[in-house]
C-alpha positions in Angstrom: 65.6 13.2 19.2 63.1 11.9 21.7 61.2 14.4 23.7 62.3 13.0 27.0 65.9 13.4 26.0 65.4 17.1 25.2 63.7 17.7 28.6 66.5 16.2 30.5 69.2 18.0 28.5 67.5 21.3 29.1 67.3 20.7 32.8 71.0 20.0 33.1 71.9 23.0 31.0 69.6 25.2 33.3 71.3 23.9 36.6 74.7 24.4 35.1 73.8 27.9 33.8 72.3 28.9 37.3 75.4 27.6 39.1 77.7 29.6 36.7 75.7 32.7 37.1 75.9 32.4 40.8 79.6 32.0 40.8 79.9 35.1 38.4 77.7 37.2 40.7 79.8 36.2 43.8 83.0 37.2 42.1 81.8 40.2 40.2 79.1 41.8 42.5 79.6 43.1 46.1 77.8 41.4 49.0 74.6 43.4 49.9 75.1 42.9 53.6 72.1 40.6 54.2 73.0 37.9 56.8 73.1 34.5 55.0 69.8 32.7 55.4 68.1 35.9 56.8 66.7 37.2 53.4 63.0 37.1 53.3 62.7 36.1 57.0 63.7 39.2 59.3 63.7 42.9 58.9 66.6 44.9 60.3 64.2 46.0 63.2 63.3 42.4 63.8 66.9 41.4 63.7 67.8 44.1 66.4 65.1 42.6 68.7 66.6 39.2 68.6 70.2 40.4 68.9 71.4 40.0 65.2 72.6 43.6 65.0 75.9 44.8 66.6 76.4 43.3 70.0 75.6 45.8 72.9 79.0 45.6 74.5 80.5 46.8 71.3 78.1 49.7 70.8 79.0 53.2 71.8 77.4 55.1 74.7 75.5 58.4 74.2 75.6 61.0 76.9 72.7 63.4 77.3 72.8 66.4 79.8 69.5 68.3 80.0 71.2 71.5 81.0 74.9 72.3 81.2 74.5 75.7 82.8 73.2 76.7 86.2 72.5 80.2 87.6 73.1 80.5 91.4 71.8 84.1 91.4 73.0 86.5 94.2 75.3 85.1 96.8 77.4 86.3 99.7 81.2 86.0 99.5 81.2 83.6 102.4 78.9 81.1 100.7 79.6 77.9 98.8 77.1 77.2 96.0 76.3 73.7 95.0 74.4 72.0 92.1 74.0 68.5 90.7 74.0 68.1 86.9 72.2 65.0 85.6 74.1 62.9 83.0 72.0 60.2 81.2 73.3 57.3 78.9 70.9 56.8 76.0 73.4 54.6 74.1 73.9 51.0 74.0 77.5 50.9 75.6 78.6 51.8 79.1 79.2 55.5 79.7 82.5 56.2 81.4 83.1 59.7 83.0 86.2 61.3 84.2 87.0 64.6 85.9 88.6 67.2 83.6 89.8 70.8 83.9 88.1 73.3 86.2 88.5 77.0 86.6 90.2 78.3 89.8 87.2 78.6 92.1 85.0 75.7 90.7 85.4 72.2 92.2 83.9 69.0 90.9 83.4 67.5 94.3 82.0 64.2 93.3 81.1 61.9 90.4 78.3 59.8 91.8 79.2 57.0 89.3 82.2 57.0 86.9 80.5 54.1 84.9 76.9 54.5 83.8 75.1 51.5 82.2 72.8 52.0 79.2 69.5 53.7 80.1 70.7 54.9 83.5 71.6 58.4 84.9 74.1 59.8 87.4 74.8 63.0 89.2 77.8 65.3 88.7 78.1 67.5 91.8 79.7 70.9 91.3 80.7 73.4 94.0 81.7 77.1 93.8 83.3 79.0 96.6 82.4 82.7 96.6 85.3 83.9 98.8 87.4 86.5 97.2 84.8 87.3 94.5 83.0 90.6 94.1 80.4 91.2 91.4 79.3 88.9 88.5 81.1 85.6 87.8 81.1 82.7 85.5 83.0 79.5 86.2 83.5 76.2 84.3 84.2 72.5 84.8 84.8 69.9 82.2 83.7 66.2 82.3 85.5 63.8 80.0 83.4 61.0 78.4 84.0 57.9 76.2 81.0 59.0 74.0 82.8 59.2 70.4 80.4 62.0 69.5 80.8 64.1 72.7 84.2 63.5 74.3 83.8 66.3 76.8 81.0 68.2 78.5 81.6 71.7 79.7 79.5 72.6 82.8 79.0 76.3 83.6 77.8 78.0 86.8 77.3 81.7 87.0 75.9 84.4 89.4 76.8 87.5 91.3 78.6 87.9 94.6 77.5 90.6 97.0 79.7 90.4 100.1 78.3 91.2 103.5 81.6 91.9 105.1 85.1 92.3 103.7 88.6 93.0 105.1 91.0 95.1 103.2 93.8 93.8 103.1 92.5 90.3 103.6 95.2 89.7 106.3 97.2 91.8 108.7 100.9 91.5 108.2 103.9 92.4 110.4 107.1 92.5 108.4 110.5 92.0 110.1 109.4 93.3 113.6 112.6 93.9 115.7 112.5 91.5 118.7 111.7 93.3 122.0 109.9 96.2 120.3 106.1 96.6 119.8 104.6 97.1 116.4 101.2 98.0 114.9 99.3 97.1 111.8 95.8 97.6 110.5 92.9 96.6 108.2 89.7 98.1 107.1 86.4 96.2 107.4 83.6 97.1 104.9 80.0 96.3 105.5 77.8 96.1 102.3 74.3 95.6 103.9 72.0 98.2 105.4 72.7 97.1 109.0 75.4 99.3 110.4 78.4 97.3 111.4 79.0 96.6 115.1 81.7 94.4 116.5 80.3 92.6 119.6 83.4 90.5 120.7 86.6 89.0 119.5 89.0 86.2 120.3 92.3 84.8 119.0 92.4 81.2 117.7 96.0 80.5 118.9 95.6 80.7 122.7 99.4 80.2 123.3 100.2 83.6 121.9 96.9 85.4 122.3 98.3 87.6 125.2 100.9 89.1 122.9 98.2 90.8 120.6 96.0 93.8 121.4 92.9 94.8 119.2 91.2 98.0 119.0 88.5 99.1 116.5 86.8 102.4 115.5 84.4 103.5 112.8 85.8 104.1 109.4 86.3 107.7 108.4 83.8 109.0 105.8 86.5 109.6 103.2 87.7 106.1 103.5 84.2 104.6 103.3 83.5 106.7 100.3 86.2 105.0 98.3 84.7 101.6 98.6 81.9 101.1 96.1 78.7 99.7 97.7 80.0 99.8 101.3 77.4 101.0 103.8 79.5 101.3 106.9 82.8 99.9 108.3 85.4 99.8 111.0 89.2 100.1 111.2 91.0 97.2 113.0 94.3 98.3 114.7 96.4 95.4 116.0 99.3 95.9 118.3 102.1 93.1 118.7 103.6 93.3 122.0 107.2 92.1 122.6 107.7 88.5 123.6 107.3 86.4 120.4 110.3 84.3 119.6 112.5 85.2 116.6 111.1 83.7 113.5 107.7 83.6 111.7 104.4 83.6 113.5 100.6 83.2 112.6 97.5 84.2 114.4 93.9 84.7 113.6 91.4 87.2 114.9 87.8 85.8 115.1 85.3 88.6 115.2 81.6 88.3 116.4 79.4 90.9 114.7 75.8 92.1 114.7 75.4 91.4 110.9 72.8 88.9 109.7 74.3 85.8 108.1 77.8 86.5 109.7 78.0 84.4 112.9 81.8 85.0 112.9 84.4 86.6 110.6 88.1 85.7 110.7 91.1 88.0 109.9 94.5 86.2 109.6 97.6 87.7 111.1 101.1 86.7 110.0 104.6 88.2 110.2 108.2 87.6 111.4 110.3 88.7 114.3 114.0 89.5 113.6 117.0 90.4 115.9 120.7 90.3 116.1 120.4 86.5 116.4 119.8 84.5 113.3 119.8 80.8 112.5 121.5 79.4 109.4 122.2 76.0 107.9 121.4 73.4 105.4 117.7 72.3 105.1 116.8 75.6 107.0 113.9 77.7 105.8 114.4 81.1 107.5 111.0 82.4 106.2 109.1 79.7 108.0 111.6 79.1 110.8 111.7 75.4 109.6 114.3 72.7 109.6 113.3 69.9 107.2 114.8 66.5 108.0 112.2 64.4 106.0 111.6 60.7 106.5 114.3 58.7 108.2 114.6 55.1 109.2 114.4 54.0 112.8 117.3 51.6 112.2 120.0 54.5 112.1 120.4 57.8 113.7 119.9 61.0 111.7 121.0 64.5 112.6 121.2 68.0 111.2 123.4 70.9 112.3 122.3 74.5 112.5 124.4 77.7 113.5 122.9 80.5 115.7 124.7 83.6 114.6 125.0 86.5 117.1 125.8 90.0 115.9 125.5 93.5 117.5 126.7 94.9 120.7 125.5 92.0 122.8 127.1 89.3 120.8 129.8 88.5 123.3 127.3 88.2 126.2 124.9 85.7 124.5 124.1 82.4 126.1 121.7 79.7 124.8 119.7 77.2 126.7 117.2 74.6 125.5 113.7 75.5 127.1 111.4 73.2 125.2 111.6 70.1 122.8 108.6 68.5 121.3 108.2 65.5 120.7 110.6 64.2 123.3 112.1 61.8 120.9 114.0 64.7 119.4 117.4 65.4 121.0 119.1 68.7 121.0 122.9 69.3 121.7 124.4 72.7 122.1 128.0 73.1 121.2 130.5 75.8 122.4 130.5 79.1 120.6 133.2 79.8 118.0 135.0 83.2 117.7 136.7 85.3 120.3 135.5 88.4 122.1 135.7 91.6 119.9 135.0 89.8 116.6 131.9 91.0 114.6 129.9 87.8 115.2 129.9 84.6 117.2 128.5 81.3 116.1 126.7 78.7 118.3 126.3 75.2 116.8 123.1 73.3 117.4 122.8 69.5 116.6 119.1 68.2 116.3 119.1 64.4 116.5 116.7 61.5 116.0 118.3 58.6 117.7 118.4 55.1 116.5 115.6 53.0 117.5 113.1 55.9 117.8 109.4 54.9 117.5 107.5 55.5 114.3 106.3 59.1 114.0 104.8 61.6 111.6 105.6 65.3 112.1 105.7 66.4 108.5 103.5 69.5 109.0 100.0 68.5 107.9 97.0 69.5 110.0 96.9 66.0 111.7 100.7 65.7 112.0 102.1 68.9 113.3 105.9 69.8 113.0 108.1 69.2 116.0 109.6 72.3 117.8 112.7 73.3 119.6 112.5 76.5 121.7 115.8 78.1 122.8 116.1 80.7 125.5 118.7 83.4 125.4 120.0 86.2 127.6 119.8 88.7 124.7 117.7 91.7 125.7 115.9 91.9 122.4 115.7 88.2 121.6 114.8 86.2 124.6 113.6 83.2 122.6 114.4 81.4 119.3 111.9 79.0 117.7 112.9 76.1 115.5 110.3 74.1 113.8 111.3 70.6 112.8 109.6 68.7 109.9 110.3 64.9 110.0 108.9 61.4 110.1 110.3 58.1 111.4 109.6 54.8 109.7 109.9 51.5 111.6 
């Protein structure tokens, strides 16, 4: 055989053998992960620089918080502590934050951003209210993230509450005061700083009923002061409720001005109820709050509720009712004739409270900016000269 024939035949066999080997490798051996055409040209680091690695929008975020705890130190019970925790995204995807669970006195007031791009930071603002605490405390708040390796971050604030001034009990309560009769109730004020407590002045926040309350104070007796750990001085508040409040529940607040540093004013709530031989009953009526709930109604139709005033006791046959005040004036009140005859154990007086068709839009659902309506009834009962009915309603146009 001639030499050139041998050379050509060997070449053909070599090409066929190489192709066959390649096919066998492709079917028998796993792919080593190297991008086609990239072998021998780019390292993985070089590929990352030119974007041949995983696209950034598919890459996970990574959250880093330098410190997840904060110590407020010593605080007064009237103080609100605040702190900003810094969250940084060191990953390649967008970090998403969501408010999670907080303990009772810890509030996550604000997430500066709920989405943090790669390489950027944001603040998580935490607040702690010291009111009601005494001594050491530790409170937590949780932030939820989309970082697959850290799906939640628990933040902790701690410190110690040393009150300047505290009322025991925290509010003055009058339970079931008989109409027309005075009543008294009290609270003790404890001062925990070296300055001896002195009450400079006081006022009542509800001016409408301020004249029906009388306040006197005196230094706490040594044996009472000795029972309160850490207290340096104190005073007893003695509140007298005069006659004249309408039957039903009431609220008032005493605002005290003291000589203590850091306490410009100190408030003590007052609440209670006045009862008598007259009582209001009916559907949608809440006796505890003297509240009739009508809810939201349409201006296209009339809505009404019927209540019954029940008169008992020795004056039941002489009772007469009169509408003294209605607010707002879109409410209409109709008094019906009493049922029952003289000598029976009780008499019933129907009252119909109406919202007429075509009333203007209104909101009196009982929020701070939308106060409840009210109906005030006058009576000739010697122990219950007034009956108060609060009305919770709204009108949609």
